[in-house]
MIKOL-864781 format. One record per residue: x, y, z of N, C-alpha, C in turn; residue in one letter. Coordinates in steps of 0.02 Angstrom, whole numbers, plus 50000, padded with zeros to 5 digits. Each point is the difference from the previous one (the first is absolute). Example, Ala and Ser with C-alpha at 12.3 -4.5 7.8 and 13.67 -1.06 7.14 Angstrom:
BEGIN
<atom <50660,49716,50390>,<49955,50059,50000>,<50045,50060,50000>,a>
<atom <49982,50053,49964>,<50042,50059,50003>,<49961,50055,50037>,s>
***
This chain:
BEGIN
<atom <48928,47006,51495>,<50054,50026,49958>,<50068,49990,50031>,x>
<atom <50002,49986,50063>,<50065,49995,50033>,<50038,49940,49975>,x>
<atom <49970,49950,49969>,<50036,49944,49975>,<50045,50017,49939>,x>
<atom <49993,50061,49975>,<50042,50022,49942>,<50063,50035,50029>,x>
<atom <50003,50011,50066>,<50054,50038,50027>,<50042,49956,50048>,x>
<atom <50064,50009,49997>,<50047,49963,50044>,<50027,50047,50052>,x>
<atom <49994,49984,50066>,<50030,50042,50053>,<50075,49996,49998>,x>
<atom <50033,50053,50025>,<50072,49996,50005>,<50022,50018,50071>,x>
<atom <50064,49998,50015>,<50026,50003,50067>,<49972,50058,50042>,x>
<atom <49974,49986,50059>,<49976,50049,50046>,<50029,49993,50068>,x>
<atom <50066,49986,50003>,<50033,49989,50064>,<50000,50065,50043>,x>
<atom <50011,50057,49966>,<50000,50064,50037>,<49930,50016,50023>,x>
<atom <49995,50041,50048>,<49932,50024,50020>,<49971,50043,49947>,x>
<atom <49934,50007,49997>,<49968,50039,49947>,<50027,50072,49998>,x>
<atom <50006,50032,50057>,<50022,50068,50002>,<50071,50006,49971>,x>
<atom <50044,49955,50021>,<50070,50001,49973>,<50000,49991,49924>,x>
<atom <49959,49954,49977>,<49995,49988,49931>,<49978,50063,49960>,x>
<atom <49953,50037,50031>,<49974,50061,49966>,<50054,50053,49999>,x>
<atom <50034,50010,50055>,<50052,50052,50005>,<50057,49987,49951>,x>
<atom <50014,49936,49984>,<50053,49986,49952>,<49975,49982,49930>,x>
<atom <49936,50009,49991>,<49969,49981,49936>,<50022,50046,49944>,x>
<atom <50016,49974,49939>,<50018,50042,49946>,<49947,50048,49980>,x>
<atom <49935,49983,50015>,<49945,50042,49981>,<49978,50045,50057>,x>
<atom <50047,50013,50049>,<49979,50041,50058>,<49978,50070,49980>,x>
<atom <50024,50026,49944>,<49983,50068,49979>,<49938,50000,49954>,x>
<atom <49962,49946,50002>,<49939,50000,49958>,<49949,50050,50026>,x>
<atom <49952,50018,49959>,<49951,50050,50019>,<49972,49989,50071>,x>
<atom <49976,49938,50014>,<49968,49990,50064>,<50051,49997,50056>,x>
<atom <50053,49962,49993>,<50044,49985,50056>,<50043,50061,50019>,x>
<atom <50017,50042,49953>,<50047,50054,50014>,<49970,50053,50045>,x>
<atom <49934,50005,50003>,<49969,50049,50041>,<49979,49979,50069>,x>
<atom <50021,49938,50020>,<49980,49972,50063>,<50058,50003,50051>,x>
<atom <49984,50015,50062>,<50049,49999,50054>,<50009,49929,50023>,x>
<atom <50047,49986,50045>,<50016,49931,50019>,<49940,49965,50032>,x>
<atom <49959,50036,50040>,<49941,49971,50030>,<49950,49978,49947>,x>
<atom <49986,50041,49953>,<49952,49984,49946>,<50027,49943,49959>,x>
<atom <50067,50003,49984>,<50030,49949,49958>,<49995,49931,50034>,x>
<atom <50008,49999,50065>,<49995,49938,50036>,<49932,49968,49993>,x>
<atom <49948,50040,50002>,<49931,49975,49991>,<49991,49975,49928>,x>
<atom <50027,50038,49953>,<49994,49980,49931>,<50037,49933,49988>,x>
<atom <50063,49997,50026>,<50040,49941,49989>,<49967,49937,50030>,x>
<atom <49966,50008,50057>,<49966,49943,50032>,<49946,49970,49959>,x>
<atom <49975,50037,49951>,<49946,49976,49957>,<50025,49978,49932>,x>
<atom <50065,50000,49991>,<50029,49986,49932>,<50026,49928,49999>,x>
<atom <49998,49971,49941>,<50030,49935,49989>,<50042,50007,49936>,x>
<atom <50060,49975,50002>,<50043,50006,49941>,<50000,49934,49958>,x>
<atom <50006,50009,49936>,<50000,49942,49958>,<50039,50015,49934>,x>
<atom <50019,49948,49964>,<50030,50005,49935>,<49953,49982,49944>,x>
<atom <50009,50033,49945>,<49959,49985,49941>,<50050,49993,49940>,x>
<atom <49996,49941,49968>,<50048,49987,49947>,<49975,50036,49936>,x>
<atom <50049,50016,49959>,<49988,50031,49935>,<49945,49962,49960>,x>
<atom <49954,50035,49971>,<49946,49973,49963>,<49941,49974,50039>,x>
<atom <50004,50004,50067>,<49943,49977,50041>,<49954,50059,50013>,x>
<atom <49936,49985,50008>,<49951,50050,50017>,<49998,50018,50074>,x>
<atom <50001,50063,50015>,<49989,50026,50068>,<49924,50009,50010>,x>
<atom <49966,50025,49950>,<49928,50015,50000>,<49970,49978,49935>,x>
<atom <49942,49969,50005>,<49962,49984,49939>,<49936,50041,50000>,x>
<atom <49987,50031,49943>,<49939,50041,49991>,<49937,49960,50020>,x>
<atom <49960,50030,50043>,<49941,49965,50025>,<50006,49970,50069>,x>
<atom <50062,49989,50023>,<50014,49971,50065>,<49972,50049,50054>,x>
<atom <49978,49975,50057>,<49982,50045,50058>,<50058,50043,50018>,x>
<atom <49987,50064,50011>,<50056,50048,50014>,<50015,50000,50076>,x>
<atom <50024,49943,50025>,<50011,49991,50071>,<50067,50028,50025>,x>
<atom <50047,50009,49953>,<50068,50016,50023>,<50029,50061,49962>,x>
<atom <50045,50033,50032>,<50040,50056,49970>,<50073,49976,50008>,x>
<atom <50039,50018,49948>,<50068,49977,49997>,<50052,50061,49994>,x>
<atom <50056,49993,50033>,<50055,50048,49991>,<50058,49962,49970>,x>
<atom <50027,50027,49945>,<50055,49967,49966>,<50068,50017,50032>,x>
<atom <50032,49950,50028>,<50065,50009,50030>,<50056,50000,49950>,x>
<atom <49995,49955,49953>,<50048,49996,49942>,<49967,49968,49942>,x>
<atom <50025,50012,49942>,<49972,49969,49940>,<49954,50048,49963>,x>
<atom <49969,49975,49947>,<49955,50040,49957>,<49935,49963,49986>,x>
<atom <49947,50040,49996>,<49933,49973,49992>,<49962,50041,49948>,x>
<atom <49965,49966,49955>,<49959,50036,49951>,<49926,49991,50021>,x>
<atom <49963,50056,49995>,<49929,50001,50013>,<49963,50006,49935>,x>
<atom <49951,49960,49986>,<49968,49996,49935>,<49928,49982,50004>,x>
<atom <49964,50013,49944>,<49932,49979,49992>,<49996,49968,49929>,x>
<atom <49952,49954,49993>,<49991,49968,49934>,<49929,50011,49978>,x>
<atom <49992,50020,49937>,<49932,50010,49972>,<49964,49936,49988>,x>
<atom <49939,50003,49983>,<49958,49939,49988>,<50027,49961,49941>,x>
<atom <50031,50035,49952>,<50027,49965,49942>,<50075,49981,50007>,x>
<atom <50024,50007,50059>,<50068,49977,50014>,<50055,50049,49994>,x>
<atom <49986,50064,49984>,<50051,50049,49993>,<50022,50025,50070>,x>
<atom <50065,50007,50010>,<50028,50020,50066>,<50021,50072,50000>,x>
<atom <49984,50035,50054>,<50026,50067,50013>,<50037,49999,50065>,x>
<atom <50066,50014,49995>,<50037,50005,50062>,<49986,50070,50030>,x>
<atom <49983,50004,50062>,<49981,50064,50031>,<50060,50030,50037>,x>
<atom <50048,49960,50018>,<50058,50027,50034>,<50053,49950,50016>,x>
<atom <50060,50025,50008>,<50055,49956,50022>,<50022,50022,50067>,x>
<atom <49999,49956,50048>,<50013,50015,50071>,<50067,49969,50022>,x>
<atom <50033,50030,50046>,<50065,49974,50024>,<50006,50018,50075>,x>
<atom <50060,49995,50024>,<50014,50007,50072>,<49966,50062,50030>,x>
<atom <49962,49988,50052>,<49966,50056,50038>,<49930,50013,49977>,x>
<atom <49979,49970,49943>,<49933,50012,49976>,<49949,49952,50034>,x>
<atom <49940,50024,50009>,<49948,49958,50026>,<49953,49980,49942>,x>
<atom <49970,49941,50009>,<49954,49975,49950>,<49942,49963,50037>,x>
<atom <49939,50010,49975>,<49944,49967,50029>,<49952,50047,50037>,x>
<atom <50018,50064,50006>,<49953,50048,50029>,<49942,50013,49953>,x>
<atom <49940,49987,50026>,<49940,50009,49957>,<49941,50008,50045>,x>
<atom <49947,50034,49976>,<49939,50007,50038>,<49951,49943,49982>,x>
<atom <50016,49961,49951>,<49956,49947,49975>,<50011,49938,50042>,x>
<atom <49949,49957,50002>,<50004,49937,50036>,<50045,49949,49961>,x>
<atom <50009,50010,49937>,<50038,49956,49960>,<50050,50041,49958>,x>
<atom <50061,49970,49987>,<50048,50036,49964>,<49976,50008,49926>,x>
<atom <50011,50061,49974>,<49980,50010,49930>,<50060,49997,49953>,x>
<atom <50054,49971,50024>,<50062,49995,49962>,<50036,49939,50022>,x>
<atom <50052,49983,49963>,<50046,49946,50017>,<50070,50030,50014>,x>
<atom <50038,49965,50034>,<50069,50019,50014>,<50048,49940,49994>,x>
<atom <50053,50009,49960>,<50044,49943,49986>,<50072,50022,50012>,x>
<atom <50042,49956,50030>,<50068,50014,50013>,<50039,49997,49935>,x>
<atom <50034,50054,49984>,<50044,50004,49940>,<50070,49972,50016>,x>
<atom <50016,49996,50063>,<50063,49971,50024>,<49986,49969,50068>,x>
<atom <50046,49961,50025>,<49991,49973,50066>,<49991,50057,50049>,x>
<atom <49950,49997,50043>,<49983,50057,50044>,<49992,49977,50071>,x>
<atom <50010,50048,50042>,<49984,49990,50074>,<49951,50053,50019>,x>
<atom <49947,49981,50038>,<49946,50045,50017>,<49977,49994,50073>,x>
<atom <49968,50050,50025>,<49964,49996,50064>,<49926,49998,49983>,x>
<atom <49965,49958,50035>,<49926,49994,49990>,<49965,50025,50063>,x>
<atom <49950,50046,49991>,<49959,50025,50055>,<49929,49982,49988>,x>
<atom <49966,49974,50050>,<49931,49988,49994>,<49964,50069,49996>,x>
<atom <49957,50005,49951>,<49967,50064,49987>,<49959,50026,50062>,x>
<atom <49967,49959,50035>,<49961,50021,50057>,<50045,50022,50057>,x>
<atom <50055,49966,50010>,<50048,50020,50050>,<50029,50068,49985>,x>
<atom <50016,50011,49935>,<50027,50064,49980>,<49947,50055,50010>,x>
<atom <49938,49986,49985>,<49946,50049,50013>,<49997,50020,50073>,x>
<atom <50009,49950,50046>,<49998,50016,50071>,<50057,50044,50021>,x>
<atom <50057,49988,49973>,<50060,50042,50015>,<49990,50070,49975>,x>
<atom <49971,50007,49942>,<49988,50066,49972>,<49952,50040,50042>,x>
<atom <49950,49967,50029>,<49954,50035,50046>,<50036,50018,50064>,x>
<atom <50045,49960,50020>,<50034,50011,50065>,<50056,50053,49994>,x>
<atom <50035,50001,49944>,<50056,50046,49992>,<49988,50045,49941>,x>
<atom <49980,50063,50010>,<49988,50047,49946>,<50057,50009,49952>,x>
<atom <50063,49991,50020>,<50055,50006,49956>,<49998,49949,49944>,x>
<atom <49977,49938,50016>,<49993,49951,49948>,<49948,50019,49950>,x>
<atom <49948,50031,50023>,<49947,50023,49955>,<50030,50053,49951>,x>
<atom <50040,50047,50027>,<50030,50049,49957>,<50050,49970,49949>,x>
<atom <50036,49950,50022>,<50049,49967,49955>,<49961,49961,49945>,x>
<atom <49946,49968,50019>,<49962,49965,49948>,<49966,50050,49950>,x>
<atom <49981,50058,50024>,<49974,50051,49954>,<50054,50022,49951>,x>
<atom <50061,50008,50025>,<50055,50017,49956>,<50011,49945,49949>,x>
<atom <49997,49936,50021>,<50008,49946,49952>,<49947,50002,49949>,x>
<atom <49938,50016,50019>,<49945,49999,49951>,<50013,50059,49951>,x>
<atom <50021,50058,50026>,<50013,50057,49955>,<50056,49983,49951>,x>
<atom <50052,49966,50022>,<50056,49983,49955>,<49975,49952,49947>,x>
<atom <49959,49952,50021>,<49971,49952,49951>,<49959,50036,49948>,x>
<atom <49960,50048,50020>,<49957,50039,49955>,<50046,50041,49953>,x>
<atom <50052,50029,50023>,<50046,50036,49955>,<50030,49956,49948>,x>
<atom <50019,49939,50021>,<50030,49953,49952>,<49948,49981,49948>,x>
<atom <49939,49988,50021>,<49947,49980,49953>,<49983,50057,49952>,x>
<atom <50000,50059,50023>,<49987,50059,49957>,<50054,50008,49948>,x>
<atom <50063,49988,50020>,<50056,50002,49953>,<49990,49948,49945>,x>
<atom <49979,49939,50020>,<49989,49948,49951>,<49943,50017,49953>,x>
<atom <49945,50026,50027>,<49942,50019,49958>,<50022,50053,49949>,x>
<atom <50037,50049,50024>,<50022,50055,49957>,<50046,49972,49943>,x>
<atom <50048,49955,50020>,<50045,49971,49950>,<49962,49961,49948>,x>
<atom <49952,49960,50024>,<49965,49958,49949>,<49952,50042,49956>,x>
<atom <49979,50056,50026>,<49951,50042,49962>,<50033,50051,49955>,x>
<atom <50058,50026,50022>,<50026,50060,49964>,<50074,49990,49974>,x>
<atom <50037,49955,50024>,<50070,49994,49981>,<50010,49951,49941>,x>
<atom <50048,50018,49960>,<50018,49956,49943>,<50037,49937,50029>,x>
<atom <50013,49951,49960>,<50033,49941,50021>,<50071,50015,50027>,x>
<atom <50034,50043,49964>,<50069,50019,50022>,<49997,50038,50066>,x>
<atom <49955,50044,50008>,<49992,50036,50060>,<49983,49952,50060>,x>
<atom <49960,49951,49986>,<49981,49954,50054>,<50062,49962,50021>,x>
<atom <50039,49973,49956>,<50059,49958,50017>,<50052,50045,50035>,x>
<atom <50011,50060,49976>,<50047,50046,50033>,<49979,50019,50070>,x>
<atom <49934,50013,50008>,<49974,50016,50067>,<50006,49941,50046>,x>
<atom <49987,49940,49973>,<50006,49940,50041>,<50072,49991,50026>,x>
<atom <50049,50009,49958>,<50070,49990,50021>,<50020,50054,50051>,x>
<atom <49976,50061,49992>,<50015,50053,50048>,<49967,49984,50066>,x>
<atom <49937,49977,49998>,<49967,49982,50062>,<50033,49948,50039>,x>
<atom <50024,49949,49965>,<50036,49943,50032>,<50067,50027,50030>,x>
<atom <50032,50041,49961>,<50065,50029,50025>,<49988,50038,50065>,x>
<atom <49949,50044,50003>,<49986,50038,50060>,<49985,49955,50057>,x>
<atom <49958,49950,49987>,<49978,49955,50056>,<50059,49959,50028>,x>
<atom <50043,49975,49953>,<50054,49959,50020>,<50054,50044,50033>,x>
<atom <50006,50062,49977>,<50047,50046,50031>,<49984,50016,50071>,x>
<atom <49933,50005,50014>,<49979,50012,50067>,<50010,49941,50045>,x>
<atom <50012,49942,49971>,<50012,49940,50039>,<50076,49985,50008>,x>
<atom <50039,50053,49990>,<50073,49997,50008>,<50035,49960,49948>,x>
<atom <49969,49987,49942>,<50032,49970,49942>,<50025,50056,49956>,x>
<atom <50054,49985,49960>,<50021,50054,49953>,<49944,50023,49955>,x>
<atom <49985,50065,50002>,<49941,50026,49967>,<50001,49989,49925>,x>
<atom <50058,49998,49969>,<50003,49997,49926>,<50008,49928,49977>,x>
<atom <50001,49953,50043>,<49999,49929,49982>,<49935,49972,50017>,x>
<atom <49959,49983,49952>,<49932,49978,50008>,<49996,49924,49998>,x>
<atom <49971,49970,50050>,<49989,49928,50001>,<49930,49986,49977>,x>
<atom <49992,49955,49953>,<49936,49981,49974>,<49982,49931,50024>,x>
<atom <49958,49995,50051>,<49975,49937,50026>,<49949,49973,49952>,x>
<atom <49968,50043,49962>,<49946,49981,49954>,<50028,49985,49930>,x>
<atom <49960,49962,49963>,<50019,49983,49933>,<49976,50054,49951>,x>
<atom <50021,49996,49937>,<49976,50047,49950>,<49924,49993,49992>,x>
<atom <49974,49939,50008>,<49930,49990,49998>,<49964,50037,50056>,x>
<atom <50028,49994,50060>,<49973,50034,50059>,<49997,50078,49988>,x>
<atom <50055,50026,49973>,<50003,50071,49987>,<49947,50021,49949>,x>
<atom <49993,49956,49948>,<49950,50015,49949>,<49930,50001,50029>,x>
<atom <49985,49953,50045>,<49934,49995,50030>,<49988,50057,50049>,x>
<atom <50052,50029,50027>,<49994,50059,50044>,<49990,50065,49961>,x>
<atom <50034,50007,49944>,<50000,50060,49962>,<49947,49999,49945>,x>
<atom <49966,49945,49991>,<49950,49996,49947>,<50030,49997,49931>,x>
<atom <50055,49966,49993>,<50036,49994,49938>,<50009,49926,49982>,x>
<atom <50030,49987,49942>,<50018,49931,49982>,<50073,49989,50020>,x>
<atom <50016,49936,50008>,<50071,49983,50013>,<50047,50026,49948>,x>
<atom <49979,49996,49937>,<50041,50022,49945>,<50014,50076,50005>,x>
<atom <49948,50039,50020>,<50010,50072,50004>,<50048,50016,50058>,x>
<atom <49995,49966,50057>,<50042,50012,50055>,<50072,49986,49981>,x>
<atom <50012,49943,49967>,<50066,49979,49981>,<50030,50049,49948>,x>
<atom <49959,50021,49953>,<50021,50049,49948>,<50023,50065,50032>,x>
<atom <49962,50025,50048>,<50017,50063,50031>,<50064,49996,50043>,x>
<atom <50004,49946,50033>,<50062,49987,50040>,<50060,50000,49955>,x>
<atom <49995,49964,49945>,<50053,49998,49948>,<50017,50070,49973>,x>
<atom <49947,50039,49989>,<50012,50068,49977>,<50037,50045,50051>,x>
<atom <49978,49992,50063>,<50035,50036,50053>,<50072,49979,50006>,x>
<atom <50013,49934,49991>,<50067,49976,50002>,<50042,50028,49943>,x>
<atom <49971,49999,49939>,<50037,50026,49942>,<50014,50074,50003>,x>
<atom <49957,50037,50036>,<50008,50070,50010>,<50046,50014,50058>,x>
<atom <50027,49949,50033>,<50044,50006,50059>,<49967,50036,50058>,x>
<atom <49934,49992,50005>,<49965,50027,50058>,<50007,49949,50055>,x>
<atom <49996,49936,49982>,<50007,49947,50051>,<50051,49948,49975>,x>
<atom <50022,49958,50045>,<50041,49943,49983>,<49964,49938,50028>,x>
<atom <49985,49951,49960>,<49970,49940,50023>,<50054,49950,50019>,x>
<atom <50013,49994,50065>,<50055,49961,50025>,<49982,49925,50003>,x>
<atom <49936,49986,50012>,<49974,49932,50002>,<49926,50005,49988>,x>
<atom <49967,49944,49994>,<49926,50003,49986>,<49965,50033,50057>,x>
<atom <50029,49998,50060>,<49965,50031,50057>,<50039,50058,50031>,x>
<atom <50049,50027,49960>,<50039,50055,50029>,<50011,50052,49944>,x>
<atom <49981,50061,50018>,<50008,50057,49952>,<50035,50056,50037>,x>
<atom <50049,50031,49965>,<50034,50058,50029>,<49977,50062,49960>,x>
<atom <49978,50050,50036>,<49982,50062,49969>,<50062,50045,49988>,x>
<atom <50016,50012,49936>,<50062,50036,49986>,<49986,50077,49994>,x>
<atom <49940,50017,49980>,<49984,50073,49991>,<49929,50012,50031>,x>
<atom <49999,50016,50063>,<49939,50008,50037>,<49959,50061,49975>,x>
<atom <50036,50053,49983>,<49968,50060,49971>,<49963,49982,49936>,x>
<atom <50032,49965,49954>,<49968,49982,49938>,<49939,49953,50013>,x>
<atom <50011,49953,50046>,<49943,49955,50013>,<49943,50035,50029>,x>
<atom <50012,50052,50041>,<49946,50041,50030>,<49966,50038,49943>,x>
<atom <50037,50027,49953>,<49969,50035,49943>,<49958,49954,49958>,x>
<atom <50020,49938,49992>,<49962,49954,49963>,<49938,49978,50036>,x>
<atom <50003,50002,50066>,<49940,49985,50041>,<49949,50053,49995>,x>
<atom <50023,50059,49991>,<49953,50059,49997>,<49971,50015,49933>,x>
<atom <50039,49979,49945>,<49976,50014,49933>,<50034,49949,49954>,x>
<atom <49963,49974,49954>,<50028,49953,49952>,<50038,50042,49947>,x>
<atom <50068,49994,50002>,<50040,50040,49954>,<50020,49965,49937>,x>
<atom <49978,49936,49994>,<50022,49962,49940>,<49959,50022,49940>,x>
***
């Protein structure tokens, strides 16, 4: 799989790179002291992934785990008849590739040019056994992933189309706000088709609801990939109950 990935500059020592890494506050890295971080960094290799390229292909051996330094990645599965379900949108600080299976049961594709760290799964397992704090951090990561999956299952099973889109925008706002971006300015690395495949809707439905939110002055569509939330309270109300 490594032939799909292009390495980038590693002039600095691994530890220095980790200390200055934009994803330093990720679930795993933020809980490690300098000694533990040095061991983790020594097992990492950095690379670039261009937009539209696959990081992981469903069915590949699950040999590696990746930490996103910058950029956006979509995780998805495809049914036997070709229908796609996007399982999550990942960005700076998120890990992808953690699994108990010998083969990946999902694919991961770069939605924008991305930089990532790659860790050999067996090396990471050795570090987890050696440093209990890494084990605790990985458990936290697993719990966060489970929370996100439960939110998606609930949205697909119980929320209306409008509630799903409103919840999606609020979720992106919160996540990007936590990454020091303006909380009410939402960046959409994904297309309308991607959003539809994540929320279990059609492209037409997603576009229609966004237009409705724009007409109601709940949001402003500044560009195809930029939305400004004008009325967060109203958007939250729409996420909790379909008031149309």
